[in-house]
N, C-alpha and C positions, 0 to 999 in steps of 0.2 A: 504495500500500500503504501509505504514510504518512496518509492522509487516512481511512481504514477504520481503523487505530489510536486515530488520535484521535476519531473518529467513537464508537467505544466507550467510548473515555473519557468522554467528553461524557456520553455515555447514563447512563455508570454514575455519574458525580459528579451527574446530575440527579435520577435516580433514588432515590441515597441519599440527597439532599436531600427527596425528599416522605414519606419513613419520619419517622414519628412520633415514633419510638424514637430520640431522639440521645444516646448517649454517655452508656448505658445510665438514661436517662432517660423518661419521656413524656409527651409536650409536648400530644398531643391536639392540638384546634384553635384554641390558644391563640394563634396568630400573628395568626391570622384574625381572631378574635372581639373584640382588641386594636386592632386595625387600625380596626374597624368602631365600636367604641366612640369611642375616639378622632378616629375623621374625623366622626360623626354623634352626640353624647354625648347620652342619654335613655333615658327607663326601657326603651324594648325592646332598644335593643344591649349596653347594662348588664345589664339581667337574664341574655342570651344568654352576657355574659360570663364573668357566675359561674356559669352551669351549667357553661361549659366549666372555670371553676377547680375547681369541685365534682367534674367527669368526672374530671381530671387528678389530682386525690386518690383520689377511687374507685379510678381503672383501676390507679394504682401501689400500693395496699394490696394490690388483688387480684392483682397481678402479683408482689406484694411485692417491688418496687424502692422507692427513696425519691420523696419528692415534690420534685421541683425545687424549686431554691433560689430562695425568695422570691413561691410561690406561695398559702403560707400566710399570708405577711405581706400582700400584694395583696390575699385574701379577706379577712382580716381588717382592712384599710382599709376594703372595702366593707361589712363586717358593722358599723363602728364608726358609718362612715356613715350607715347605717339603724338608726342607733340598739339592735345587740343586742350589747351591752358583753359580756356571757358568752360568747357563741360566738366573738367578738373574742380575749379571752383565751385561750382553749383552744388558739385556733388558733393563737399567739403563741409558749405555749409549750411545742405540739408544735414548731413553726419553730425553736424554741432547741434543745429536745432533739435535732432531728437534725443543727441546724447550730449550733455552740456560740460561731463565728466572728458571728451574728448580735446577738452578746448587748447591743449598743452601741445600733443599732436598735429590737431588742424592749423596753430597758429604755425608750425614747424614748419610743413608744406608748404601752406602758404607764403612764408617767408623763401622759403626755396623757387614755389612757382613765381614772385616774385607781384604777387596779389597784395 
């Protein structure tokens, strides 16, 4: 009987880990695309990760939930690297409005951006 209970508990834990919405935040395929990008950096994996970040933002907006912390900053950094300073600045402003505790990080990134 104890084994069945452990199997049920393990199944619930594993299934809940597969849920893309954890802690009231939508993470989409973030972990997978970040892993792929870090494992094999390149244009294709970078574009997939950027697409994942944009999907997280769009889905969070659609569901009326907060964008997970750092997602906007990560996308802003990628925009800076691509030369899209205006988009990066808007993303950083949004991160700051959702997460005021990111003030120091956002200020440093804006300083480097020249904004």
